[in-house]
N, CA, C, O and the ligand as a Tripos MOL2 file, in Angstrom:
@<TRIPOS>MOLECULE
protein
  289   287    73     0     0
PROTEIN
NO_CHARGES

@<TRIPOS>ATOM
      1 N          88.7230  100.1170   91.3770 N.3       1 MET1
      2 CA         90.1730   99.9990   91.5010 C.3       1 MET1
      3 C          90.5320   99.5360   92.9110 C.2       1 MET1
      4 O          89.9560   99.9970   93.8960 O.2       1 MET1
      5 N          91.4900   98.6220   92.9870 N.am      2 LYS2
      6 CA         91.9390   98.1200   94.2900 C.3       2 LYS2
      7 C          93.4270   98.3760   94.4520 C.2       2 LYS2
      8 O          94.2030   98.2580   93.5030 O.2       2 LYS2
      9 N          93.8100   98.7300   95.6710 N.am      3 LYS3
     10 CA         95.2300   98.9030   95.9610 C.3       3 LYS3
     11 C          95.5250   98.3550   97.3460 C.2       3 LYS3
     12 O          94.6450   98.2860   98.2030 O.2       3 LYS3
     13 N          96.7890   97.9630   97.5540 N.am      4 SER4
     14 CA         97.2160   97.4790   98.8690 C.3       4 SER4
     15 C          98.2740   98.4240   99.4260 C.2       4 SER4
     16 O          99.0960   98.9680   98.6890 O.2       4 SER4
     17 N          98.2350   98.6050  100.7260 N.am      5 TYR5
     18 CA         99.1940   99.4830  101.3970 C.3       5 TYR5
     19 C          99.7810   98.7710  102.5930 C.2       5 TYR5
     20 O          99.0950   98.0120  103.2770 O.2       5 TYR5
     21 N         101.0360   99.0150  102.8390 N.am      6 LYS6
     22 CA        101.6780   98.4950  104.0500 C.3       6 LYS6
     23 C         101.2700   99.3970  105.2050 C.2       6 LYS6
     24 O         101.2470  100.6200  105.0740 O.2       6 LYS6
     25 N         100.9490   98.7810  106.3370 N.am      7 ILE7
     26 CA        100.5270   99.5660  107.4930 C.3       7 ILE7
     27 C         101.3660   99.1990  108.7180 C.2       7 ILE7
     28 O         102.0890   98.2030  108.7450 O.2       7 ILE7
     29 N         101.2310  100.0520  109.7180 N.am      8 GLU8
     30 CA        101.8500   99.8000  111.0220 C.3       8 GLU8
     31 C         100.7360   99.9570  112.0480 C.2       8 GLU8
     32 O         100.0770  100.9950  112.1050 O.2       8 GLU8
     33 N         100.5290   98.9270  112.8540 N.am      9 VAL9
     34 CA         99.5150   98.9970  113.9080 C.3       9 VAL9
     35 C          99.8780   97.9750  114.9860 C.2       9 VAL9
     36 O         100.4570   96.9300  114.6890 O.2       9 VAL9
     37 N          99.5340   98.2830  116.2450 N.am     10 ASP10
     38 CA        100.0670   97.4720  117.3510 C.3      10 ASP10
     39 C          99.2850   96.2050  117.6740 C.2      10 ASP10
     40 O          99.8570   95.2750  118.2430 O.2      10 ASP10
     41 N          98.0080   96.1320  117.3350 N.am     11 CYS11
     42 CA         97.2440   94.9310  117.6790 C.3      11 CYS11
     43 C          96.0350   94.7580  116.7660 C.2      11 CYS11
     44 O          95.6590   95.6700  116.0300 O.2      11 CYS11
     45 N          95.4380   93.5780  116.8260 N.am     12 ALA12
     46 CA         94.3150   93.2390  115.9470 C.3      12 ALA12
     47 C          93.1120   94.1450  116.2040 C.2      12 ALA12
     48 O          92.3650   94.4810  115.2850 O.2      12 ALA12
     49 N          92.9370   94.5330  117.4580 N.am     13 ASN13
     50 CA         91.8190   95.4060  117.8050 C.3      13 ASN13
     51 C          91.9430   96.7640  117.1020 C.2      13 ASN13
     52 O          90.9720   97.2780  116.5460 O.2      13 ASN13
     53 N          93.1280   97.3240  117.1350 N.am     14 CYS14
     54 CA         93.3550   98.6060  116.4580 C.3      14 CYS14
     55 C          93.2700   98.4330  114.9360 C.2      14 CYS14
     56 O          92.8310   99.3410  114.2300 O.2      14 CYS14
     57 N          93.6830   97.2870  114.4430 N.am     15 ALA15
     58 CA         93.5700   97.0110  113.0130 C.3      15 ALA15
     59 C          92.1000   97.0460  112.5890 C.2      15 ALA15
     60 O          91.7650   97.5600  111.5210 O.2      15 ALA15
     61 N          91.2270   96.4950  113.4380 N.am     16 ASN16
     62 CA         89.7880   96.5380  113.1520 C.3      16 ASN16
     63 C          89.2650   97.9620  113.1500 C.2      16 ASN16
     64 O          88.4270   98.3300  112.3270 O.2      16 ASN16
     65 N          89.7750   98.7660  114.0910 N.am     17 LYS17
     66 CA         89.3510  100.1670  114.1520 C.3      17 LYS17
     67 C          89.7790  100.9120  112.8900 C.2      17 LYS17
     68 O          89.0370  101.7400  112.3620 O.2      17 LYS17
     69 N          90.9800  100.6080  112.4180 N.am     18 MET18
     70 CA         91.4680  101.2140  111.1660 C.3      18 MET18
     71 C          90.5810  100.8210  109.9980 C.2      18 MET18
     72 O          90.2450  101.6430  109.1450 O.2      18 MET18
     73 N          90.2050   99.5380  109.9760 N.am     19 GLU19
     74 CA         89.3620   99.0420  108.8810 C.3      19 GLU19
     75 C          88.0280   99.7980  108.8590 C.2      19 GLU19
     76 O          87.5750  100.2380  107.8020 O.2      19 GLU19
     77 N          87.4100   99.9450  110.0230 N.am     20 ASP20
     78 CA         86.1330  100.6750  110.1060 C.3      20 ASP20
     79 C          86.2940  102.1190  109.6490 C.2      20 ASP20
     80 O          85.4680  102.6370  108.8980 O.2      20 ASP20
     81 N          87.3660  102.7630  110.1080 N.am     21 ALA21
     82 CA         87.5980  104.1670  109.7550 C.3      21 ALA21
     83 C          87.8190  104.3090  108.2500 C.2      21 ALA21
     84 O          87.3440  105.2640  107.6360 O.2      21 ALA21
     85 N          88.5370  103.3610  107.6620 N.am     22 ALA22
     86 CA         88.7990  103.4040  106.2240 C.3      22 ALA22
     87 C          87.5040  103.2420  105.4380 C.2      22 ALA22
     88 O          87.2660  103.9400  104.4530 O.2      22 ALA22
     89 N          86.6660  102.2990  105.8960 N.am     23 LYS23
     90 CA         85.3920  102.0320  105.2110 C.3      23 LYS23
     91 C          84.4800  103.2490  105.1970 C.2      23 LYS23
     92 O          83.7010  103.4380  104.2630 O.2      23 LYS23
     93 N          84.5790  104.0800  106.2430 N.am     24 LYS24
     94 CA         83.6980  105.2440  106.3680 C.3      24 LYS24
     95 C          84.2100  106.4500  105.5920 C.2      24 LYS24
     96 O          83.5190  107.4640  105.5030 O.2      24 LYS24
     97 N          85.4070  106.3530  105.0300 N.am     25 THR25
     98 CA         85.9890  107.4850  104.3150 C.3      25 THR25
     99 C          85.3680  107.6100  102.9230 C.2      25 THR25
    100 O          85.2980  106.6250  102.1880 O.2      25 THR25
    101 N          84.9140  108.8180  102.5530 N.am     26 PRO26
    102 CA         84.3430  109.0090  101.2180 C.3      26 PRO26
    103 C          85.3370  108.6080  100.1210 C.2      26 PRO26
    104 O          86.5190  108.9470  100.1810 O.2      26 PRO26
    105 N          84.8280  107.8770   99.1150 N.am     27 GLY27
    106 CA         85.6830  107.4140   98.0200 C.3      27 GLY27
    107 C          86.1050  105.9710   98.2020 C.2      27 GLY27
    108 O          86.5800  105.3340   97.2610 O.2      27 GLY27
    109 N          85.9320  105.4450   99.4250 N.am     28 VAL28
    110 CA         86.2960  104.0520   99.6910 C.3      28 VAL28
    111 C          85.0560  103.1780   99.5880 C.2      28 VAL28
    112 O          84.0660  103.3950  100.2870 O.2      28 VAL28
    113 N          85.1230  102.1920   98.7090 N.am     29 LYS29
    114 CA         84.0020  101.2650   98.5470 C.3      29 LYS29
    115 C          84.0870  100.1710   99.6030 C.2      29 LYS29
    116 O          83.0880   99.8010  100.2190 O.2      29 LYS29
    117 N          85.3050   99.6610   99.7990 N.am     30 ASP30
    118 CA         85.5010   98.6260  100.8060 C.3      30 ASP30
    119 C          86.9640   98.6320  101.2450 C.2      30 ASP30
    120 O          87.8580   99.0030  100.4840 O.2      30 ASP30
    121 N          87.1810   98.2140  102.4780 N.am     31 ALA31
    122 CA         88.5440   98.1530  102.9950 C.3      31 ALA31
    123 C          88.6710   96.9200  103.8770 C.2      31 ALA31
    124 O          87.7700   96.5860  104.6470 O.2      31 ALA31
    125 N          89.8070   96.2540  103.7470 N.am     32 VAL32
    126 CA         90.0960   95.0860  104.5780 C.3      32 VAL32
    127 C          91.5090   95.2410  105.1220 C.2      32 VAL32
    128 O          92.4560   95.4840  104.3740 O.2      32 VAL32
    129 N          91.6340   95.0960  106.4430 N.am     33 VAL33
    130 CA         92.9570   95.1480  107.0510 C.3      33 VAL33
    131 C          93.3610   93.7420  107.4630 C.2      33 VAL33
    132 O          92.6130   93.0460  108.1490 O.2      33 VAL33
    133 N          94.5410   93.3350  107.0430 N.am     34 ASN34
    134 CA         95.1030   92.0520  107.4400 C.3      34 ASN34
    135 C          96.1940   92.3430  108.4740 C.2      34 ASN34
    136 O          97.2900   92.7880  108.1320 O.2      34 ASN34
    137 N          95.8680   92.0810  109.7530 N.am     35 PHE35
    138 CA         96.8080   92.4070  110.8250 C.3      35 PHE35
    139 C          98.0660   91.5480  110.7500 C.2      35 PHE35
    140 O          99.1680   92.0490  110.9720 O.2      35 PHE35
    141 N          97.9170   90.2640  110.4420 N.am     36 MET36
    142 CA         99.0810   89.3670  110.3870 C.3      36 MET36
    143 C         100.0890   89.8190  109.3250 C.2      36 MET36
    144 O         101.3010   89.7560  109.5280 O.2      36 MET36
    145 N          99.5520   90.2770  108.1840 N.am     37 ALA37
    146 CA        100.4300   90.6880  107.0780 C.3      37 ALA37
    147 C         100.7580   92.1790  107.1420 C.2      37 ALA37
    148 O         101.5940   92.6670  106.3810 O.2      37 ALA37
    149 N         100.0940   92.9060  108.0570 N.am     38 LEU38
    150 CA        100.2200   94.3640  108.1390 C.3      38 LEU38
    151 C          99.9960   95.0160  106.7790 C.2      38 LEU38
    152 O         100.8230   95.7690  106.2640 O.2      38 LEU38
    153 N          98.8260   94.6830  106.2270 N.am     39 LYS39
    154 CA         98.4380   95.2320  104.9260 C.3      39 LYS39
    155 C          97.0110   95.7580  105.0080 C.2      39 LYS39
    156 O          96.1670   95.2090  105.7160 O.2      39 LYS39
    157 N          96.7650   96.8190  104.2770 N.am     40 MET40
    158 CA         95.3950   97.2940  104.0990 C.3      40 MET40
    159 C          95.0590   97.2130  102.6120 C.2      40 MET40
    160 O          95.7650   97.7610  101.7650 O.2      40 MET40
    161 N          93.9710   96.5200  102.3210 N.am     41 HIS41
    162 CA         93.5000   96.4130  100.9410 C.3      41 HIS41
    163 C          92.3100   97.3520  100.8000 C.2      41 HIS41
    164 O          91.3290   97.2380  101.5360 O.2      41 HIS41
    165 N          92.3980   98.2640   99.8690 N.am     42 VAL42
    166 CA         91.3400   99.2600   99.6940 C.3      42 VAL42
    167 C          90.7560   99.1490   98.2960 C.2      42 VAL42
    168 O          91.4770   99.1190   97.2980 O.2      42 VAL42
    169 N          89.4100   99.0880   98.2490 N.am     43 GLU43
    170 CA         88.7200   99.1590   96.9670 C.3      43 GLU43
    171 C          88.0950  100.5490   96.8740 C.2      43 GLU43
    172 O          87.3530  100.9680   97.7630 O.2      43 GLU43
    173 N          88.4000  101.2520   95.7990 N.am     44 PHE44
    174 CA         87.9380  102.6330   95.6480 C.3      44 PHE44
    175 C          86.6560  102.6990   94.8290 C.2      44 PHE44
    176 O          86.4150  101.8750   93.9470 O.2      44 PHE44
    177 N          85.8320  103.7130   95.1460 N.am     45 GLU45
    178 CA         84.6380  103.9780   94.3400 C.3      45 GLU45
    179 C          85.0740  104.3640   92.9270 C.2      45 GLU45
    180 O          86.1880  104.8470   92.7210 O.2      45 GLU45
    181 N          84.1870  104.1470   91.9600 N.am     46 ASP46
    182 CA         84.4800  104.5600   90.5820 C.3      46 ASP46
    183 C          84.7490  106.0580   90.5440 C.2      46 ASP46
    184 O          83.9720  106.8470   91.0800 O.2      46 ASP46
    185 N          85.8360  106.4430   89.9180 N.am     47 GLY47
    186 CA         86.1630  107.8610   89.7790 C.3      47 GLY47
    187 C          86.9180  108.4470   90.9540 C.2      47 GLY47
    188 O          87.3890  109.5820   90.8830 O.2      47 GLY47
    189 N          87.0410  107.6840   92.0450 N.am     48 ALA48
    190 CA         87.7860  108.1910   93.2000 C.3      48 ALA48
    191 C          89.2840  108.0710   92.9220 C.2      48 ALA48
    192 O          89.7460  107.0760   92.3650 O.2      48 ALA48
    193 N          90.0220  109.0890   93.3150 N.am     49 ASP49
    194 CA         91.4720  109.0960   93.1000 C.3      49 ASP49
    195 C          92.1860  108.6880   94.3890 C.2      49 ASP49
    196 O          92.1090  109.3960   95.3930 O.2      49 ASP49
    197 N          92.8750  107.5530   94.3630 N.am     50 PRO50
    198 CA         93.5760  107.0960   95.5720 C.3      50 PRO50
    199 C          94.4980  108.1590   96.1700 C.2      50 PRO50
    200 O          94.7020  108.2060   97.3830 O.2      50 PRO50
    201 N          95.0500  109.0080   95.3070 N.am     51 LYS51
    202 CA         95.9800  110.0350   95.8020 C.3      51 LYS51
    203 C          95.2860  111.0590   96.6940 C.2      51 LYS51
    204 O          95.9250  111.6580   97.5590 O.2      51 LYS51
    205 N          93.9850  111.2670   96.4940 N.am     52 THR52
    206 CA         93.2660  112.2020   97.3660 C.3      52 THR52
    207 C          92.5050  111.4590   98.4580 C.2      52 THR52
    208 O          92.3000  111.9890   99.5500 O.2      52 THR52
    209 N          92.0830  110.2180   98.1590 N.am     53 VAL53
    210 CA         91.3080  109.4520   99.1420 C.3      53 VAL53
    211 C          92.1910  108.9450  100.2780 C.2      53 VAL53
    212 O          91.7930  109.0010  101.4410 O.2      53 VAL53
    213 N          93.3950  108.4490   99.9520 N.am     54 MET54
    214 CA         94.2200  107.8080  100.9800 C.3      54 MET54
    215 C          94.6930  108.7520  102.0960 C.2      54 MET54
    216 O          94.7460  108.3380  103.2540 O.2      54 MET54
    217 N          95.0370  110.0080  101.7800 N.am     55 PRO55
    218 CA         95.3570  110.9060  102.9030 C.3      55 PRO55
    219 C          94.1750  111.0770  103.8600 C.2      55 PRO55
    220 O          94.3720  111.2300  105.0660 O.2      55 PRO55
    221 N          92.9510  111.0520  103.3300 N.am     56 ALA56
    222 CA         91.7570  111.1420  104.1830 C.3      56 ALA56
    223 C          91.5830  109.8650  104.9990 C.2      56 ALA56
    224 O          91.1840  109.9110  106.1620 O.2      56 ALA56
    225 N          91.8860  108.7210  104.3780 N.am     57 VAL57
    226 CA         91.8310  107.4450  105.1050 C.3      57 VAL57
    227 C          92.8250  107.4680  106.2680 C.2      57 VAL57
    228 O          92.4960  107.0770  107.3880 O.2      57 VAL57
    229 N          94.0340  107.9280  105.9870 N.am     58 LEU58
    230 CA         95.0620  107.9810  107.0310 C.3      58 LEU58
    231 C          94.6260  108.9040  108.1740 C.2      58 LEU58
    232 O          94.8000  108.5770  109.3480 O.2      58 LEU58
    233 N          94.0620  110.0550  107.8190 N.am     59 LYS59
    234 CA         93.6070  111.0130  108.8250 C.3      59 LYS59
    235 C          92.5260  110.3780  109.7080 C.2      59 LYS59
    236 O          92.5600  110.5150  110.9310 O.2      59 LYS59
    237 N          91.5700  109.6840  109.0840 N.am     60 ASN60
    238 CA         90.4870  109.0540  109.8430 C.3      60 ASN60
    239 C          91.0060  107.9140  110.7080 C.2      60 ASN60
    240 O          90.5310  107.7180  111.8270 O.2      60 ASN60
    241 N          91.9640  107.1690  110.2050 N.am     61 CYS61
    242 CA         92.5530  106.0830  110.9890 C.3      61 CYS61
    243 C          93.2910  106.6440  112.2020 C.2      61 CYS61
    244 O          93.2260  106.0740  113.2920 O.2      61 CYS61
    245 N          93.9860  107.7510  112.0120 N.am     62 LYS62
    246 CA         94.7300  108.3420  113.1290 C.3      62 LYS62
    247 C          93.8000  108.9000  114.1920 C.2      62 LYS62
    248 O          94.1830  109.0160  115.3560 O.2      62 LYS62
    249 N          92.5680  109.2490  113.7950 N.am     63 LYS63
    250 CA         91.5790  109.7200  114.7710 C.3      63 LYS63
    251 C          91.1980  108.6070  115.7420 C.2      63 LYS63
    252 O          90.9990  108.8610  116.9300 O.2      63 LYS63
    253 N          91.0940  107.3670  115.2400 N.am     64 VAL64
    254 CA         90.6890  106.2560  116.0880 C.3      64 VAL64
    255 C          91.8750  105.5420  116.7230 C.2      64 VAL64
    256 O          91.7280  104.8740  117.7470 O.2      64 VAL64
    257 N          93.0530  105.6820  116.1150 N.am     65 GLU65
    258 CA         94.2540  105.0020  116.6400 C.3      65 GLU65
    259 C          95.4600  105.8360  116.2440 C.2      65 GLU65
    260 O          95.9810  105.6960  115.1380 O.2      65 GLU65
    261 N          95.9130  106.7190  117.1620 N.am     66 ASP66
    262 CA         96.9210  107.6970  116.7390 C.3      66 ASP66
    263 C          98.3080  107.0910  116.5400 C.2      66 ASP66
    264 O          99.2010  107.7500  116.0090 O.2      66 ASP66
    265 N          98.4930  105.8490  116.9590 N.am     67 ASP67
    266 CA         99.7810  105.1830  116.7670 C.3      67 ASP67
    267 C          99.9150  104.4580  115.4300 C.2      67 ASP67
    268 O         100.9740  103.9100  115.1230 O.2      67 ASP67
    269 N          98.8570  104.4550  114.6420 N.am     68 CYS68
    270 CA         98.9180  103.6750  113.4010 C.3      68 CYS68
    271 C          99.5890  104.4520  112.2830 C.2      68 CYS68
    272 O          99.7420  105.6710  112.3560 O.2      68 CYS68
    273 N          99.9820  103.7360  111.2650 N.am     69 GLU69
    274 CA        100.5930  104.3640  110.0910 C.3      69 GLU69
    275 C         100.1600  103.6070  108.8430 C.2      69 GLU69
    276 O          99.9980  102.3870  108.8610 O.2      69 GLU69
    277 N          99.9770  104.3510  107.7690 N.am     70 ILE70
    278 CA         99.7550  103.7300  106.4550 C.3      70 ILE70
    279 C         100.8310  104.2890  105.5440 C.2      70 ILE70
    280 O         100.9670  105.5060  105.4190 O.2      70 ILE70
    281 N         101.5850  103.4260  104.9130 N.am     71 TYR71
    282 CA        102.6650  103.8670  104.0360 C.3      71 TYR71
    283 C         102.1110  104.1160  102.6350 C.2      71 TYR71
    284 O         101.8750  103.1800  101.8710 O.2      71 TYR71
    285 N         101.9090  105.3930  102.3110 N.am     72 LEU72
    286 CA        101.2800  105.7590  101.0390 C.3      72 LEU72
    287 C         102.3300  105.9460   99.9470 C.2      72 LEU72
    288 O         101.9860  106.2570   98.8060 O.2      72 LEU72
    289 ZN         96.0650   98.3590  119.8100 Zn       73 ZN73
@<TRIPOS>BOND
     1     1     2 1
     2     2     3 1
     3     3     4 2
     4     3     5 am
     5     5     6 1
     6     6     7 1
     7     7     8 2
     8     7     9 am
     9     9    10 1
    10    10    11 1
    11    11    12 2
    12    11    13 am
    13    13    14 1
    14    14    15 1
    15    15    16 2
    16    15    17 am
    17    17    18 1
    18    18    19 1
    19    19    20 2
    20    19    21 am
    21    21    22 1
    22    22    23 1
    23    23    24 2
    24    23    25 am
    25    25    26 1
    26    26    27 1
    27    27    28 2
    28    27    29 am
    29    29    30 1
    30    30    31 1
    31    31    32 2
    32    31    33 am
    33    33    34 1
    34    34    35 1
    35    35    36 2
    36    35    37 am
    37    37    38 1
    38    38    39 1
    39    39    40 2
    40    39    41 am
    41    41    42 1
    42    42    43 1
    43    43    44 2
    44    43    45 am
    45    45    46 1
    46    46    47 1
    47    47    48 2
    48    47    49 am
    49    49    50 1
    50    50    51 1
    51    51    52 2
    52    51    53 am
    53    53    54 1
    54    54    55 1
    55    55    56 2
    56    55    57 am
    57    57    58 1
    58    58    59 1
    59    59    60 2
    60    59    61 am
    61    61    62 1
    62    62    63 1
    63    63    64 2
    64    63    65 am
    65    65    66 1
    66    66    67 1
    67    67    68 2
    68    67    69 am
    69    69    70 1
    70    70    71 1
    71    71    72 2
    72    71    73 am
    73    73    74 1
    74    74    75 1
    75    75    76 2
    76    75    77 am
    77    77    78 1
    78    78    79 1
    79    79    80 2
    80    79    81 am
    81    81    82 1
    82    82    83 1
    83    83    84 2
    84    83    85 am
    85    85    86 1
    86    86    87 1
    87    87    88 2
    88    87    89 am
    89    89    90 1
    90    90    91 1
    91    91    92 2
    92    91    93 am
    93    93    94 1
    94    94    95 1
    95    95    96 2
    96    95    97 am
    97    97    98 1
    98    98    99 1
    99    99   100 2
   100    99   101 am
   101   101   102 1
   102   102   103 1
   103   103   104 2
   104   103   105 am
   105   105   106 1
   106   106   107 1
   107   107   108 2
   108   107   109 am
   109   109   110 1
   110   110   111 1
   111   111   112 2
   112   111   113 am
   113   113   114 1
   114   114   115 1
   115   115   116 2
   116   115   117 am
   117   117   118 1
   118   118   119 1
   119   119   120 2
   120   119   121 am
   121   121   122 1
   122   122   123 1
   123   123   124 2
   124   123   125 am
   125   125   126 1
   126   126   127 1
   127   127   128 2
   128   127   129 am
   129   129   130 1
   130   130   131 1
   131   131   132 2
   132   131   133 am
   133   133   134 1
   134   134   135 1
   135   135   136 2
   136   135   137 am
   137   137   138 1
   138   138   139 1
   139   139   140 2
   140   139   141 am
   141   141   142 1
   142   142   143 1
   143   143   144 2
   144   143   145 am
   145   145   146 1
   146   146   147 1
   147   147   148 2
   148   147   149 am
   149   149   150 1
   150   150   151 1
   151   151   152 2
   152   151   153 am
   153   153   154 1
   154   154   155 1
   155   155   156 2
   156   155   157 am
   157   157   158 1
   158   158   159 1
   159   159   160 2
   160   159   161 am
   161   161   162 1
   162   162   163 1
   163   163   164 2
   164   163   165 am
   165   165   166 1
   166   166   167 1
   167   167   168 2
   168   167   169 am
   169   169   170 1
   170   170   171 1
   171   171   172 2
   172   171   173 am
   173   173   174 1
   174   174   175 1
   175   175   176 2
   176   175   177 am
   177   177   178 1
   178   178   179 1
   179   179   180 2
   180   179   181 am
   181   181   182 1
   182   182   183 1
   183   183   184 2
   184   183   185 am
   185   185   186 1
   186   186   187 1
   187   187   188 2
   188   187   189 am
   189   189   190 1
   190   190   191 1
   191   191   192 2
   192   191   193 am
   193   193   194 1
   194   194   195 1
   195   195   196 2
   196   195   197 am
   197   197   198 1
   198   198   199 1
   199   199   200 2
   200   199   201 am
   201   201   202 1
   202   202   203 1
   203   203   204 2
   204   203   205 am
   205   205   206 1
   206   206   207 1
   207   207   208 2
   208   207   209 am
   209   209   210 1
   210   210   211 1
   211   211   212 2
   212   211   213 am
   213   213   214 1
   214   214   215 1
   215   215   216 2
   216   215   217 am
   217   217   218 1
   218   218   219 1
   219   219   220 2
   220   219   221 am
   221   221   222 1
   222   222   223 1
   223   223   224 2
   224   223   225 am
   225   225   226 1
   226   226   227 1
   227   227   228 2
   228   227   229 am
   229   229   230 1
   230   230   231 1
   231   231   232 2
   232   231   233 am
   233   233   234 1
   234   234   235 1
   235   235   236 2
   236   235   237 am
   237   237   238 1
   238   238   239 1
   239   239   240 2
   240   239   241 am
   241   241   242 1
   242   242   243 1
   243   243   244 2
   244   243   245 am
   245   245   246 1
   246   246   247 1
   247   247   248 2
   248   247   249 am
   249   249   250 1
   250   250   251 1
   251   251   252 2
   252   251   253 am
   253   253   254 1
   254   254   255 1
   255   255   256 2
   256   255   257 am
   257   257   258 1
   258   258   259 1
   259   259   260 2
   260   259   261 am
   261   261   262 1
   262   262   263 1
   263   263   264 2
   264   263   265 am
   265   265   266 1
   266   266   267 1
   267   267   268 2
   268   267   269 am
   269   269   270 1
   270   270   271 1
   271   271   272 2
   272   271   273 am
   273   273   274 1
   274   274   275 1
   275   275   276 2
   276   275   277 am
   277   277   278 1
   278   278   279 1
   279   279   280 2
   280   279   281 am
   281   281   282 1
   282   282   283 1
   283   283   284 2
   284   283   285 am
   285   285   286 1
   286   286   287 1
   287   287   288 2
@<TRIPOS>SUBSTRUCTURE
     1 MET1         2 RESIDUE 1 A MET
     2 LYS2         6 RESIDUE 1 A LYS
     3 LYS3        10 RESIDUE 1 A LYS
     4 SER4        14 RESIDUE 1 A SER
     5 TYR5        18 RESIDUE 1 A TYR
     6 LYS6        22 RESIDUE 1 A LYS
     7 ILE7        26 RESIDUE 1 A ILE
     8 GLU8        30 RESIDUE 1 A GLU
     9 VAL9        34 RESIDUE 1 A VAL
    10 ASP10       38 RESIDUE 1 A ASP
    11 CYS11       42 RESIDUE 1 A CYS
    12 ALA12       46 RESIDUE 1 A ALA
    13 ASN13       50 RESIDUE 1 A ASN
    14 CYS14       54 RESIDUE 1 A CYS
    15 ALA15       58 RESIDUE 1 A ALA
    16 ASN16       62 RESIDUE 1 A ASN
    17 LYS17       66 RESIDUE 1 A LYS
    18 MET18       70 RESIDUE 1 A MET
    19 GLU19       74 RESIDUE 1 A GLU
    20 ASP20       78 RESIDUE 1 A ASP
    21 ALA21       82 RESIDUE 1 A ALA
    22 ALA22       86 RESIDUE 1 A ALA
    23 LYS23       90 RESIDUE 1 A LYS
    24 LYS24       94 RESIDUE 1 A LYS
    25 THR25       98 RESIDUE 1 A THR
    26 PRO26      102 RESIDUE 1 A PRO
    27 GLY27      106 RESIDUE 1 A GLY
    28 VAL28      110 RESIDUE 1 A VAL
    29 LYS29      114 RESIDUE 1 A LYS
    30 ASP30      118 RESIDUE 1 A ASP
    31 ALA31      122 RESIDUE 1 A ALA
    32 VAL32      126 RESIDUE 1 A VAL
    33 VAL33      130 RESIDUE 1 A VAL
    34 ASN34      134 RESIDUE 1 A ASN
    35 PHE35      138 RESIDUE 1 A PHE
    36 MET36      142 RESIDUE 1 A MET
    37 ALA37      146 RESIDUE 1 A ALA
    38 LEU38      150 RESIDUE 1 A LEU
    39 LYS39      154 RESIDUE 1 A LYS
    40 MET40      158 RESIDUE 1 A MET
    41 HIS41      162 RESIDUE 1 A HIS
    42 VAL42      166 RESIDUE 1 A VAL
    43 GLU43      170 RESIDUE 1 A GLU
    44 PHE44      174 RESIDUE 1 A PHE
    45 GLU45      178 RESIDUE 1 A GLU
    46 ASP46      182 RESIDUE 1 A ASP
    47 GLY47      186 RESIDUE 1 A GLY
    48 ALA48      190 RESIDUE 1 A ALA
    49 ASP49      194 RESIDUE 1 A ASP
    50 PRO50      198 RESIDUE 1 A PRO
    51 LYS51      202 RESIDUE 1 A LYS
    52 THR52      206 RESIDUE 1 A THR
    53 VAL53      210 RESIDUE 1 A VAL
    54 MET54      214 RESIDUE 1 A MET
    55 PRO55      218 RESIDUE 1 A PRO
    56 ALA56      222 RESIDUE 1 A ALA
    57 VAL57      226 RESIDUE 1 A VAL
    58 LEU58      230 RESIDUE 1 A LEU
    59 LYS59      234 RESIDUE 1 A LYS
    60 ASN60      238 RESIDUE 1 A ASN
    61 CYS61      242 RESIDUE 1 A CYS
    62 LYS62      246 RESIDUE 1 A LYS
    63 LYS63      250 RESIDUE 1 A LYS
    64 VAL64      254 RESIDUE 1 A VAL
    65 GLU65      258 RESIDUE 1 A GLU
    66 ASP66      262 RESIDUE 1 A ASP
    67 ASP67      266 RESIDUE 1 A ASP
    68 CYS68      270 RESIDUE 1 A CYS
    69 GLU69      274 RESIDUE 1 A GLU
    70 ILE70      278 RESIDUE 1 A ILE
    71 TYR71      282 RESIDUE 1 A TYR
    72 LEU72      286 RESIDUE 1 A LEU
    73 ZN73       289 GROUP 0 **** ****
């Protein structure tokens, strides 16, 4: 399953950090952040529930960049 989320982040470097943090979150198969569009595209593992995975993604992203936001 794939979903897109609107994000808030200040620069491309932090967008990359968010992408890495999202990729490392359990339940996430792959994640791509598009800084120009301020979007995060997330592909979930089979059986993973976005409603439980995305709060963990947001938490991990805030660890690496506390100014970022993901609109869930
Ligand atoms: Zn930045």
